[in-house]
C-alpha positions as CSV (number, residue, x, y, z in Angstrom):
1,M,-18.0,-7.5,-0.9
2,S,-14.3,-7.4,-0.7
3,K,-12.3,-6.0,2.2
4,V,-12.8,-2.3,2.7
5,P,-9.4,-0.5,2.3
6,Y,-8.0,1.8,5.0
7,I,-8.2,5.6,5.0
8,E,-4.8,7.4,5.2
9,R,-4.6,11.3,4.9
10,S,-1.7,13.1,3.5
11,Y,0.5,14.9,6.0
12,G,-0.8,18.4,6.9
13,E,-3.5,18.1,4.0
14,S,-7.1,17.0,3.9
15,G,-6.4,14.9,0.7
16,L,-5.8,11.1,0.8
17,T,-2.4,9.7,0.1
18,G,-2.0,8.5,-3.3
19,E,-1.7,4.9,-2.3
20,C,-5.0,5.3,-0.3
21,A,-6.9,6.8,-3.4
22,Y,-5.6,4.0,-5.7
23,L,-6.7,1.4,-3.4
24,W,-10.0,2.9,-2.8
25,A,-10.5,3.3,-6.7
26,L,-9.7,-0.1,-7.4
27,F,-12.1,-1.4,-4.3
28,L,-15.0,0.7,-5.8
29,A,-14.4,-0.6,-9.3
30,N,-14.7,-4.2,-8.2
31,E,-17.8,-3.4,-6.2
32,A,-19.3,-1.7,-9.1
33,D,-18.3,-4.8,-11.3
34,M,-20.0,-7.1,-8.8
35,A,-23.2,-5.1,-9.0
36,D,-23.1,-4.8,-12.7
37,D,-22.9,-1.0,-12.8
38,T,-20.8,-0.4,-15.9
39,F,-20.9,3.6,-15.4
40,K,-19.5,3.4,-12.1
41,Y,-17.0,0.6,-12.9
42,S,-15.7,2.7,-15.8
43,K,-15.4,5.7,-13.6
44,W,-13.4,4.2,-10.9
45,K,-11.5,1.9,-13.1
46,S,-10.2,5.1,-15.1
47,L,-9.4,6.8,-11.9
48,A,-7.4,3.8,-10.8
49,E,-5.5,3.8,-13.9
50,Q,-4.6,7.5,-13.6
51,L,-3.2,7.0,-10.1
52,T,-1.2,3.8,-11.1
53,P,2.5,4.3,-10.9
54,S,4.5,3.5,-13.8
55,E,8.1,4.0,-15.2
56,G,8.7,7.7,-15.1
57,K,5.5,8.7,-13.3
58,P,5.4,8.4,-9.5
59,M,2.2,8.0,-7.5
60,P,0.8,11.2,-6.4
61,A,1.3,12.4,-2.8
62,T,-2.0,13.7,-2.4
63,V,-5.2,13.2,-4.1
64,H,-8.5,15.4,-3.9
65,C,-11.4,13.9,-5.6
66,A,-14.7,14.6,-3.9
67,D,-16.6,11.8,-5.7
68,L,-14.0,9.3,-4.0
69,E,-14.7,11.0,-0.7
70,D,-18.5,10.8,-1.0
71,A,-18.1,7.1,-2.1
72,M,-15.7,6.4,1.0
73,Q,-18.3,7.8,3.4
74,K,-20.9,5.4,2.2
75,Y,-18.7,2.6,3.2
76,N,-17.4,3.8,6.3
77,G,-20.8,5.2,7.6
78,R,-19.2,8.2,9.1
79,E,-17.3,11.3,8.2
80,Y,-13.7,11.7,8.7
81,V,-13.0,14.0,11.8
82,Y,-9.9,16.1,11.1
83,P,-7.3,16.2,14.0
84,G,-8.0,19.3,16.2
85,S,-11.1,20.0,14.8
86,D,-13.2,18.7,17.8
87,P,-14.6,21.6,19.8
88,Q,-14.2,19.6,23.2
89,E,-10.6,19.4,22.8
């Protein structure tokens, strides 16, 4: 298992920053590759390739992907609590 990437939300949005989503897609592709799960490997690898910045194509500012969010929760063991959503605040 490689080091679990950080989680960074875009400003004012519930989505991930492009860099964070890219790192998570690479991480999940590597994990699937080590587990010999070819389906998940190709799924995460193709997402990482879509998010890869290249000449004339910048990295997206915000990424909304439910499958990525679900996979991240499995590794973090808890759901993300949005700032200001705590009823005790």
